[in-house]
PDB file of N, CA, C and O in Angstrom, chain B, residues numbered from 101:
ATOM      1  N   MET B 101     180.294 -40.851  33.844  1.00  0.00           N
ATOM      2  CA  MET B 101     181.480 -41.622  34.163  1.00  0.00           C
ATOM      3  C   MET B 101     181.110 -42.612  35.262  1.00  0.00           C
ATOM      4  O   MET B 101     180.401 -42.268  36.208  1.00  0.00           O
ATOM      5  N   SER B 102     181.586 -43.820  35.131  1.00  0.00           N
ATOM      6  CA  SER B 102     181.280 -44.854  36.113  1.00  0.00           C
ATOM      7  C   SER B 102     182.018 -44.578  37.426  1.00  0.00           C
ATOM      8  O   SER B 102     183.004 -43.840  37.436  1.00  0.00           O
ATOM      9  N   PRO B 103     181.556 -45.155  38.521  1.00  0.00           N
ATOM     10  CA  PRO B 103     182.241 -44.940  39.805  1.00  0.00           C
ATOM     11  C   PRO B 103     183.702 -45.398  39.784  1.00  0.00           C
ATOM     12  O   PRO B 103     184.564 -44.746  40.374  1.00  0.00           O
ATOM     13  N   LEU B 104     183.982 -46.506  39.114  1.00  0.00           N
ATOM     14  CA  LEU B 104     185.365 -46.973  39.019  1.00  0.00           C
ATOM     15  C   LEU B 104     186.205 -46.011  38.180  1.00  0.00           C
ATOM     16  O   LEU B 104     187.376 -45.786  38.486  1.00  0.00           O
ATOM     17  N   ALA B 105     185.625 -45.451  37.141  1.00  0.00           N
ATOM     18  CA  ALA B 105     186.345 -44.472  36.314  1.00  0.00           C
ATOM     19  C   ALA B 105     186.667 -43.211  37.118  1.00  0.00           C
ATOM     20  O   ALA B 105     187.713 -42.597  36.908  1.00  0.00           O
ATOM     21  N   HIS B 106     185.783 -42.821  38.029  1.00  0.00           N
ATOM     22  CA  HIS B 106     186.068 -41.680  38.904  1.00  0.00           C
ATOM     23  C   HIS B 106     187.294 -41.955  39.765  1.00  0.00           C
ATOM     24  O   HIS B 106     188.120 -41.067  39.977  1.00  0.00           O
ATOM     25  N   ILE B 107     187.411 -43.172  40.256  1.00  0.00           N
ATOM     26  CA  ILE B 107     188.563 -43.536  41.092  1.00  0.00           C
ATOM     27  C   ILE B 107     189.837 -43.551  40.257  1.00  0.00           C
ATOM     28  O   ILE B 107     190.879 -43.068  40.699  1.00  0.00           O
ATOM     29  N   VAL B 108     189.754 -44.108  39.048  1.00  0.00           N
ATOM     30  CA  VAL B 108     190.919 -44.167  38.168  1.00  0.00           C
ATOM     31  C   VAL B 108     191.341 -42.759  37.737  1.00  0.00           C
ATOM     32  O   VAL B 108     192.522 -42.524  37.484  1.00  0.00           O
ATOM     33  N   ALA B 109     190.398 -41.830  37.653  1.00  0.00           N
ATOM     34  CA  ALA B 109     190.697 -40.466  37.229  1.00  0.00           C
ATOM     35  C   ALA B 109     191.370 -39.634  38.316  1.00  0.00           C
ATOM     36  O   ALA B 109     191.889 -38.558  38.019  1.00  0.00           O
ATOM     37  N   LEU B 110     191.380 -40.093  39.555  1.00  0.00           N
ATOM     38  CA  LEU B 110     191.984 -39.309  40.636  1.00  0.00           C
ATOM     39  C   LEU B 110     193.461 -38.978  40.397  1.00  0.00           C
ATOM     40  O   LEU B 110     193.848 -37.829  40.610  1.00  0.00           O
ATOM     41  N   PRO B 111     194.302 -39.918  39.969  1.00  0.00           N
ATOM     42  CA  PRO B 111     195.699 -39.535  39.693  1.00  0.00           C
ATOM     43  C   PRO B 111     195.824 -38.507  38.564  1.00  0.00           C
ATOM     44  O   PRO B 111     196.708 -37.651  38.600  1.00  0.00           O
ATOM     45  N   VAL B 112     194.951 -38.589  37.573  1.00  0.00           N
ATOM     46  CA  VAL B 112     194.978 -37.606  36.486  1.00  0.00           C
ATOM     47  C   VAL B 112     194.610 -36.229  37.021  1.00  0.00           C
ATOM     48  O   VAL B 112     195.257 -35.234  36.693  1.00  0.00           O
ATOM     49  N   ARG B 113     193.581 -36.176  37.837  1.00  0.00           N
ATOM     50  CA  ARG B 113     193.189 -34.887  38.431  1.00  0.00           C
ATOM     51  C   ARG B 113     194.294 -34.337  39.327  1.00  0.00           C
ATOM     52  O   ARG B 113     194.549 -33.133  39.326  1.00  0.00           O
ATOM     53  N   PHE B 114     194.948 -35.204  40.085  1.00  0.00           N
ATOM     54  CA  PHE B 114     196.060 -34.786  40.941  1.00  0.00           C
ATOM     55  C   PHE B 114     197.194 -34.225  40.086  1.00  0.00           C
ATOM     56  O   PHE B 114     197.755 -33.180  40.415  1.00  0.00           O
ATOM     57  N   TYR B 115     197.532 -34.901  39.001  1.00  0.00           N
ATOM     58  CA  TYR B 115     198.576 -34.414  38.095  1.00  0.00           C
ATOM     59  C   TYR B 115     198.214 -33.045  37.541  1.00  0.00           C
ATOM     60  O   TYR B 115     199.049 -32.141  37.518  1.00  0.00           O
ATOM     61  N   ARG B 116     196.967 -32.888  37.094  1.00  0.00           N
ATOM     62  CA  ARG B 116     196.551 -31.611  36.513  1.00  0.00           C
ATOM     63  C   ARG B 116     196.596 -30.480  37.536  1.00  0.00           C
ATOM     64  O   ARG B 116     196.892 -29.338  37.184  1.00  0.00           O
ATOM     65  N   LEU B 117     196.309 -30.783  38.775  1.00  0.00           N
ATOM     66  CA  LEU B 117     196.286 -29.772  39.825  1.00  0.00           C
ATOM     67  C   LEU B 117     197.689 -29.417  40.307  1.00  0.00           C
ATOM     68  O   LEU B 117     197.999 -28.242  40.503  1.00  0.00           O
ATOM     69  N   VAL B 118     198.545 -30.431  40.501  1.00  0.00           N
ATOM     70  CA  VAL B 118     199.837 -30.219  41.144  1.00  0.00           C
ATOM     71  C   VAL B 118     200.983 -30.072  40.144  1.00  0.00           C
ATOM     72  O   VAL B 118     201.729 -29.094  40.209  1.00  0.00           O
ATOM     73  N   PHE B 119     201.135 -31.010  39.233  1.00  0.00           N
ATOM     74  CA  PHE B 119     202.318 -31.043  38.385  1.00  0.00           C
ATOM     75  C   PHE B 119     202.179 -30.310  37.059  1.00  0.00           C
ATOM     76  O   PHE B 119     203.162 -29.766  36.555  1.00  0.00           O
ATOM     77  N   SER B 120     201.006 -30.284  36.497  1.00  0.00           N
ATOM     78  CA  SER B 120     200.812 -29.677  35.185  1.00  0.00           C
ATOM     79  C   SER B 120     201.265 -28.218  35.113  1.00  0.00           C
ATOM     80  O   SER B 120     201.870 -27.838  34.111  1.00  0.00           O
ATOM     81  N   PRO B 121     201.006 -27.384  36.115  1.00  0.00           N
ATOM     82  CA  PRO B 121     201.488 -26.001  36.018  1.00  0.00           C
ATOM     83  C   PRO B 121     203.019 -25.903  35.985  1.00  0.00           C
ATOM     84  O   PRO B 121     203.550 -24.946  35.423  1.00  0.00           O
ATOM     85  N   TRP B 122     203.730 -26.850  36.561  1.00  0.00           N
ATOM     86  CA  TRP B 122     205.195 -26.807  36.581  1.00  0.00           C
ATOM     87  C   TRP B 122     205.806 -27.356  35.298  1.00  0.00           C
ATOM     88  O   TRP B 122     206.881 -26.926  34.881  1.00  0.00           O
ATOM     89  N   VAL B 123     205.114 -28.306  34.675  1.00  0.00           N
ATOM     90  CA  VAL B 123     205.667 -28.976  33.501  1.00  0.00           C
ATOM     91  C   VAL B 123     205.697 -28.027  32.306  1.00  0.00           C
ATOM     92  O   VAL B 123     206.628 -28.080  31.502  1.00  0.00           O
ATOM     93  N   GLY B 124     204.722 -27.185  32.182  1.00  0.00           N
ATOM     94  CA  GLY B 124     204.663 -26.265  31.048  1.00  0.00           C
ATOM     95  C   GLY B 124     203.673 -26.733  30.001  1.00  0.00           C
ATOM     96  O   GLY B 124     202.917 -27.682  30.211  1.00  0.00           O
ATOM     97  N   HIS B 125     203.692 -26.056  28.887  1.00  0.00           N
ATOM     98  CA  HIS B 125     202.705 -26.327  27.840  1.00  0.00           C
ATOM     99  C   HIS B 125     203.399 -26.701  26.532  1.00  0.00           C
ATOM    100  O   HIS B 125     203.118 -26.117  25.485  1.00  0.00           O
ATOM    101  N   GLY B 126     204.289 -27.658  26.595  1.00  0.00           N
ATOM    102  CA  GLY B 126     204.998 -28.114  25.405  1.00  0.00           C
ATOM    103  C   GLY B 126     204.451 -29.421  24.882  1.00  0.00           C
ATOM    104  O   GLY B 126     205.221 -30.290  24.472  1.00  0.00           O
ATOM    105  N   CYS B 127     203.150 -29.581  24.885  1.00  0.00           N
ATOM    106  CA  CYS B 127     202.538 -30.846  24.489  1.00  0.00           C
ATOM    107  C   CYS B 127     202.673 -31.059  22.985  1.00  0.00           C
ATOM    108  O   CYS B 127     202.563 -30.123  22.193  1.00  0.00           O
ATOM    109  N   ARG B 128     202.911 -32.304  22.617  1.00  0.00           N
ATOM    110  CA  ARG B 128     203.052 -32.666  21.211  1.00  0.00           C
ATOM    111  C   ARG B 128     201.697 -32.941  20.560  1.00  0.00           C
ATOM    112  O   ARG B 128     201.546 -32.801  19.347  1.00  0.00           O
ATOM    113  N   PHE B 129     200.729 -33.325  21.358  1.00  0.00           N
ATOM    114  CA  PHE B 129     199.419 -33.699  20.848  1.00  0.00           C
ATOM    115  C   PHE B 129     198.366 -32.698  21.300  1.00  0.00           C
ATOM    116  O   PHE B 129     198.550 -31.962  22.270  1.00  0.00           O
ATOM    117  N   GLN B 130     197.268 -32.694  20.574  1.00  0.00           N
ATOM    118  CA  GLN B 130     196.113 -31.902  20.949  1.00  0.00           C
ATOM    119  C   GLN B 130     194.928 -32.843  20.955  1.00  0.00           C
ATOM    120  O   GLN B 130     194.692 -33.450  19.910  1.00  0.00           O
ATOM    121  N   PRO B 131     194.186 -33.027  21.972  1.00  0.00           N
ATOM    122  CA  PRO B 131     194.274 -32.456  23.313  1.00  0.00           C
ATOM    123  C   PRO B 131     195.443 -33.045  24.097  1.00  0.00           C
ATOM    124  O   PRO B 131     196.025 -34.056  23.706  1.00  0.00           O
ATOM    125  N   THR B 132     195.771 -32.401  25.199  1.00  0.00           N
ATOM    126  CA  THR B 132     196.879 -32.863  26.022  1.00  0.00           C
ATOM    127  C   THR B 132     196.599 -34.269  26.545  1.00  0.00           C
ATOM    128  O   THR B 132     195.457 -34.728  26.527  1.00  0.00           O
ATOM    129  N   CYS B 133     197.630 -34.938  27.003  1.00  0.00           N
ATOM    130  CA  CYS B 133     197.474 -36.323  27.477  1.00  0.00           C
ATOM    131  C   CYS B 133     196.506 -36.411  28.654  1.00  0.00           C
ATOM    132  O   CYS B 133     195.726 -37.360  28.739  1.00  0.00           O
ATOM    133  N   SER B 134     196.545 -35.444  29.553  1.00  0.00           N
ATOM    134  CA  SER B 134     195.636 -35.507  30.700  1.00  0.00           C
ATOM    135  C   SER B 134     194.191 -35.266  30.267  1.00  0.00           C
ATOM    136  O   SER B 134     193.280 -35.914  30.783  1.00  0.00           O
ATOM    137  N   ALA B 135     193.971 -34.357  29.341  1.00  0.00           N
ATOM    138  CA  ALA B 135     192.617 -34.133  28.830  1.00  0.00           C
ATOM    139  C   ALA B 135     192.142 -35.357  28.049  1.00  0.00           C
ATOM    140  O   ALA B 135     190.972 -35.731  28.132  1.00  0.00           O
ATOM    141  N   TYR B 136     193.041 -35.979  27.297  1.00  0.00           N
ATOM    142  CA  TYR B 136     192.717 -37.204  26.564  1.00  0.00           C
ATOM    143  C   TYR B 136     192.322 -38.308  27.534  1.00  0.00           C
ATOM    144  O   TYR B 136     191.344 -39.020  27.308  1.00  0.00           O
ATOM    145  N   ALA B 137     193.083 -38.450  28.615  1.00  0.00           N
ATOM    146  CA  ALA B 137     192.795 -39.490  29.608  1.00  0.00           C
ATOM    147  C   ALA B 137     191.428 -39.280  30.243  1.00  0.00           C
ATOM    148  O   ALA B 137     190.663 -40.232  30.392  1.00  0.00           O
ATOM    149  N   MET B 138     191.115 -38.058  30.614  1.00  0.00           N
ATOM    150  CA  MET B 138     189.813 -37.782  31.225  1.00  0.00           C
ATOM    151  C   MET B 138     188.671 -38.078  30.251  1.00  0.00           C
ATOM    152  O   MET B 138     187.654 -38.653  30.641  1.00  0.00           O
ATOM    153  N   GLU B 139     188.835 -37.689  28.998  1.00  0.00           N
ATOM    154  CA  GLU B 139     187.797 -37.935  28.001  1.00  0.00           C
ATOM    155  C   GLU B 139     187.661 -39.441  27.716  1.00  0.00           C
ATOM    156  O   GLU B 139     186.550 -39.944  27.549  1.00  0.00           O
ATOM    157  N   ALA B 140     188.783 -40.147  27.662  1.00  0.00           N
ATOM    158  CA  ALA B 140     188.737 -41.588  27.426  1.00  0.00           C
ATOM    159  C   ALA B 140     188.042 -42.305  28.579  1.00  0.00           C
ATOM    160  O   ALA B 140     187.261 -43.230  28.353  1.00  0.00           O
ATOM    161  N   LEU B 141     188.318 -41.889  29.802  1.00  0.00           N
ATOM    162  CA  LEU B 141     187.653 -42.494  30.952  1.00  0.00           C
ATOM    163  C   LEU B 141     186.155 -42.212  30.939  1.00  0.00           C
ATOM    164  O   LEU B 141     185.349 -43.066  31.309  1.00  0.00           O
ATOM    165  N   GLU B 142     185.795 -41.018  30.513  1.00  0.00           N
ATOM    166  CA  GLU B 142     184.377 -40.646  30.460  1.00  0.00           C
ATOM    167  C   GLU B 142     183.637 -41.429  29.379  1.00  0.00           C
ATOM    168  O   GLU B 142     182.526 -41.908  29.610  1.00  0.00           O
ATOM    169  N   LYS B 143     184.244 -41.562  28.204  1.00  0.00           N
ATOM    170  CA  LYS B 143     183.570 -42.221  27.084  1.00  0.00           C
ATOM    171  C   LYS B 143     183.599 -43.742  27.165  1.00  0.00           C
ATOM    172  O   LYS B 143     182.626 -44.404  26.804  1.00  0.00           O
ATOM    173  N   HIS B 144     184.727 -44.304  27.643  1.00  0.00           N
ATOM    174  CA  HIS B 144     184.932 -45.749  27.547  1.00  0.00           C
ATOM    175  C   HIS B 144     184.948 -46.472  28.877  1.00  0.00           C
ATOM    176  O   HIS B 144     184.995 -47.702  28.900  1.00  0.00           O
ATOM    177  N   GLY B 145     184.910 -45.753  29.979  1.00  0.00           N
ATOM    178  CA  GLY B 145     184.931 -46.415  31.276  1.00  0.00           C
ATOM    179  C   GLY B 145     186.349 -46.622  31.785  1.00  0.00           C
ATOM    180  O   GLY B 145     187.321 -46.209  31.153  1.00  0.00           O
ATOM    181  N   ALA B 146     186.447 -47.269  32.938  1.00  0.00           N
ATOM    182  CA  ALA B 146     187.724 -47.374  33.639  1.00  0.00           C
ATOM    183  C   ALA B 146     188.735 -48.249  32.899  1.00  0.00           C
ATOM    184  O   ALA B 146     189.888 -47.846  32.744  1.00  0.00           O
ATOM    185  N   PHE B 147     188.340 -49.421  32.445  1.00  0.00           N
ATOM    186  CA  PHE B 147     189.303 -50.355  31.878  1.00  0.00           C
ATOM    187  C   PHE B 147     189.804 -49.908  30.510  1.00  0.00           C
ATOM    188  O   PHE B 147     191.002 -49.692  30.329  1.00  0.00           O
ATOM    189  N   LYS B 148     188.898 -49.767  29.546  1.00  0.00           N
ATOM    190  CA  LYS B 148     189.318 -49.390  28.196  1.00  0.00           C
ATOM    191  C   LYS B 148     189.846 -47.955  28.163  1.00  0.00           C
ATOM    192  O   LYS B 148     190.780 -47.665  27.416  1.00  0.00           O
ATOM    193  N   GLY B 149     189.269 -47.057  28.955  1.00  0.00           N
ATOM    194  CA  GLY B 149     189.771 -45.687  29.022  1.00  0.00           C
ATOM    195  C   GLY B 149     191.195 -45.635  29.538  1.00  0.00           C
ATOM    196  O   GLY B 149     192.006 -44.848  29.050  1.00  0.00           O
ATOM    197  N   SER B 150     191.507 -46.471  30.527  1.00  0.00           N
ATOM    198  CA  SER B 150     192.879 -46.535  31.051  1.00  0.00           C
ATOM    199  C   SER B 150     193.847 -47.062  29.991  1.00  0.00           C
ATOM    200  O   SER B 150     194.965 -46.564  29.857  1.00  0.00           O
ATOM    201  N   LEU B 151     193.411 -48.064  29.247  1.00  0.00           N
ATOM    202  CA  LEU B 151     194.269 -48.599  28.184  1.00  0.00           C
ATOM    203  C   LEU B 151     194.529 -47.558  27.100  1.00  0.00           C
ATOM    204  O   LEU B 151     195.656 -47.419  26.627  1.00  0.00           O
ATOM    205  N   LEU B 152     193.489 -46.830  26.707  1.00  0.00           N
ATOM    206  CA  LEU B 152     193.661 -45.779  25.704  1.00  0.00           C
ATOM    207  C   LEU B 152     194.597 -44.680  26.203  1.00  0.00           C
ATOM    208  O   LEU B 152     195.451 -44.201  25.457  1.00  0.00           O
ATOM    209  N   ALA B 153     194.435 -44.282  27.462  1.00  0.00           N
ATOM    210  CA  ALA B 153     195.288 -43.239  28.031  1.00  0.00           C
ATOM    211  C   ALA B 153     196.739 -43.717  28.126  1.00  0.00           C
ATOM    212  O   ALA B 153     197.656 -42.953  27.824  1.00  0.00           O
ATOM    213  N   ALA B 154     196.958 -44.951  28.537  1.00  0.00           N
ATOM    214  CA  ALA B 154     198.321 -45.484  28.633  1.00  0.00           C
ATOM    215  C   ALA B 154     198.973 -45.555  27.251  1.00  0.00           C
ATOM    216  O   ALA B 154     200.148 -45.224  27.094  1.00  0.00           O
ATOM    217  N   ARG B 155     198.210 -45.984  26.264  1.00  0.00           N
ATOM    218  CA  ARG B 155     198.738 -46.039  24.893  1.00  0.00           C
ATOM    219  C   ARG B 155     199.140 -44.651  24.398  1.00  0.00           C
ATOM    220  O   ARG B 155     200.166 -44.485  23.738  1.00  0.00           O
ATOM    221  N   ARG B 156     198.319 -43.667  24.726  1.00  0.00           N
ATOM    222  CA  ARG B 156     198.626 -42.293  24.318  1.00  0.00           C
ATOM    223  C   ARG B 156     199.886 -41.777  25.007  1.00  0.00           C
ATOM    224  O   ARG B 156     200.727 -41.145  24.369  1.00  0.00           O
ATOM    225  N   ILE B 157     200.020 -42.043  26.305  1.00  0.00           N
ATOM    226  CA  ILE B 157     201.199 -41.580  27.047  1.00  0.00           C
ATOM    227  C   ILE B 157     202.461 -42.257  26.518  1.00  0.00           C
ATOM    228  O   ILE B 157     203.513 -41.622  26.443  1.00  0.00           O
ATOM    229  N   LEU B 158     202.372 -43.523  26.155  1.00  0.00           N
ATOM    230  CA  LEU B 158     203.529 -44.227  25.612  1.00  0.00           C
ATOM    231  C   LEU B 158     203.951 -43.691  24.243  1.00  0.00           C
ATOM    232  O   LEU B 158     205.112 -43.836  23.862  1.00  0.00           O
ATOM    233  N   ARG B 159     203.043 -43.082  23.508  1.00  0.00           N
ATOM    234  CA  ARG B 159     203.389 -42.481  22.213  1.00  0.00           C
ATOM    235  C   ARG B 159     204.007 -41.106  22.357  1.00  0.00           C
ATOM    236  O   ARG B 159     204.504 -40.552  21.376  1.00  0.00           O
ATOM    237  N   CYS B 160     203.990 -40.549  23.539  1.00  0.00           N
ATOM    238  CA  CYS B 160     204.486 -39.191  23.759  1.00  0.00           C
ATOM    239  C   CYS B 160     205.976 -39.247  24.108  1.00  0.00           C
ATOM    240  O   CYS B 160     206.352 -39.236  25.280  1.00  0.00           O
ATOM    241  N   HIS B 161     206.804 -39.306  23.081  1.00  0.00           N
ATOM    242  CA  HIS B 161     208.253 -39.314  23.249  1.00  0.00           C
ATOM    243  C   HIS B 161     208.861 -38.591  22.046  1.00  0.00           C
ATOM    244  O   HIS B 161     208.156 -38.330  21.071  1.00  0.00           O
ATOM    245  N   PRO B 162     210.147 -38.265  22.093  1.00  0.00           N
ATOM    246  CA  PRO B 162     210.741 -37.462  21.014  1.00  0.00           C
ATOM    247  C   PRO B 162     210.600 -38.058  19.614  1.00  0.00           C
ATOM    248  O   PRO B 162     210.563 -37.304  18.641  1.00  0.00           O
ATOM    249  N   TRP B 163     210.520 -39.375  19.479  1.00  0.00           N
ATOM    250  CA  TRP B 163     210.394 -39.995  18.175  1.00  0.00           C
ATOM    251  C   TRP B 163     208.960 -40.361  17.845  1.00  0.00           C
ATOM    252  O   TRP B 163     208.697 -40.980  16.814  1.00  0.00           O
ATOM    253  N   GLY B 164     208.039 -39.987  18.704  1.00  0.00           N
ATOM    254  CA  GLY B 164     206.623 -40.281  18.487  1.00  0.00           C
ATOM    255  C   GLY B 164     205.994 -39.249  17.561  1.00  0.00           C
ATOM    256  O   GLY B 164     206.669 -38.369  17.028  1.00  0.00           O
ATOM    257  N   GLY B 165     204.724 -39.378  17.390  1.00  0.00           N
ATOM    258  CA  GLY B 165     204.001 -38.468  16.512  1.00  0.00           C
ATOM    259  C   GLY B 165     203.611 -37.186  17.214  1.00  0.00           C
ATOM    260  O   GLY B 165     204.028 -36.910  18.339  1.00  0.00           O
ATOM    261  N   SER B 166     202.801 -36.416  16.521  1.00  0.00           N
ATOM    262  CA  SER B 166     202.271 -35.181  17.090  1.00  0.00           C
ATOM    263  C   SER B 166     201.023 -34.827  16.294  1.00  0.00           C
ATOM    264  O   SER B 166     200.712 -35.463  15.286  1.00  0.00           O
ATOM    265  N   GLY B 167     200.321 -33.817  16.752  1.00  0.00           N
ATOM    266  CA  GLY B 167     199.130 -33.360  16.046  1.00  0.00           C
ATOM    267  C   GLY B 167     197.852 -33.637  16.815  1.00  0.00           C
ATOM    268  O   GLY B 167     197.864 -33.854  18.027  1.00  0.00           O
ATOM    269  N   ILE B 168     196.763 -33.622  16.090  1.00  0.00           N
ATOM    270  CA  ILE B 168     195.450 -33.828  16.700  1.00  0.00           C
ATOM    271  C   ILE B 168     195.204 -35.326  16.839  1.00  0.00           C
ATOM    272  O   ILE B 168     195.327 -36.081  15.874  1.00  0.00           O
ATOM    273  N   ASP B 169     194.857 -35.742  18.045  1.00  0.00           N
ATOM    274  CA  ASP B 169     194.615 -37.151  18.340  1.00  0.00           C
ATOM    275  C   ASP B 169     193.418 -37.221  19.273  1.00  0.00           C
ATOM    276  O   ASP B 169     193.565 -37.169  20.494  1.00  0.00           O
ATOM    277  N   ASN B 170     192.239 -37.340  18.693  1.00  0.00           N
ATOM    278  CA  ASN B 170     191.014 -37.379  19.491  1.00  0.00           C
ATOM    279  C   ASN B 170     190.743 -38.789  19.998  1.00  0.00           C
ATOM    280  O   ASN B 170     191.213 -39.772  19.426  1.00  0.00           O
ATOM    281  N   VAL B 171     189.989 -38.866  21.063  1.00  0.00           N
ATOM    282  CA  VAL B 171     189.575 -40.154  21.636  1.00  0.00           C
ATOM    283  C   VAL B 171     188.592 -40.794  20.656  1.00  0.00           C
ATOM    284  O   VAL B 171     187.650 -40.137  20.211  1.00  0.00           O
ATOM    285  N   PRO B 172     188.803 -42.082  20.312  1.00  0.00           N
ATOM    286  CA  PRO B 172     187.846 -42.721  19.399  1.00  0.00           C
ATOM    287  C   PRO B 172     186.477 -42.860  20.062  1.00  0.00           C
ATOM    288  O   PRO B 172     186.358 -43.008  21.278  1.00  0.00           O
ATOM    289  N   GLU B 173     185.459 -42.807  19.221  1.00  0.00           N
ATOM    290  CA  GLU B 173     184.094 -42.983  19.710  1.00  0.00           C
ATOM    291  C   GLU B 173     183.875 -44.445  20.095  1.00  0.00           C
ATOM    292  O   GLU B 173     184.449 -45.340  19.474  1.00  0.00           O
ATOM    293  N   PRO B 174     183.056 -44.693  21.107  1.00  0.00           N
ATOM    294  CA  PRO B 174     182.742 -46.078  21.462  1.00  0.00           C
ATOM    295  C   PRO B 174     182.009 -46.778  20.316  1.00  0.00           C
ATOM    296  O   PRO B 174     181.230 -46.168  19.584  1.00  0.00           O
ATOM    297  N   ARG B 175     182.281 -48.061  20.188  1.00  0.00           N
ATOM    298  CA  ARG B 175     181.587 -48.847  19.154  1.00  0.00           C
ATOM    299  C   ARG B 175     180.139 -49.029  19.558  1.00  0.00           C
ATOM    300  O   ARG B 175     179.824 -49.247  20.728  1.00  0.00           O
ATOM    301  N   LYS B 176     179.266 -48.936  18.574  1.00  0.00           N
ATOM    302  CA  LYS B 176     177.840 -49.149  18.817  1.00  0.00           C
ATOM    303  C   LYS B 176     177.566 -50.637  18.747  1.00  0.00           C
ATOM    304  O   LYS B 176     178.036 -51.324  17.840  1.00  0.00           O
ATOM    305  N   ARG B 177     176.815 -51.124  19.697  1.00  0.00           N
ATOM    306  CA  ARG B 177     176.448 -52.544  19.710  1.00  0.00           C
ATOM    307  C   ARG B 177     175.150 -52.719  18.963  1.00  0.00           C
ATOM    308  O   ARG B 177     174.198 -51.963  19.157  1.00  0.00           O
ATOM    309  N   ASP B 178     175.118 -53.728  18.102  1.00  0.00           N
ATOM    310  CA  ASP B 178     173.911 -53.996  17.319  1.00  0.00           C
ATOM    311  C   ASP B 178     172.935 -54.831  18.067  1.00  0.00           C
ATOM    312  O   ASP B 178     171.865 -55.146  17.545  1.00  0.00           O
TER     313      ASP B 178
END
């Protein structure tokens, strides 16, 4: 993970440590949004990982989808 991605991941880590135990385990997606965000930051870096995580969080509402939603693999450059 890049140094900037580590900084961007701090709020996610804070959420997982402080708020996640209170919220419960009623997640609509697998993996959870916080796990998805951490994996996206690790695979794609700070900018694109943040965009992927934000898109995932915006889909998490009563009329949104559910199920398995893995982080896409980075595109290979030729």
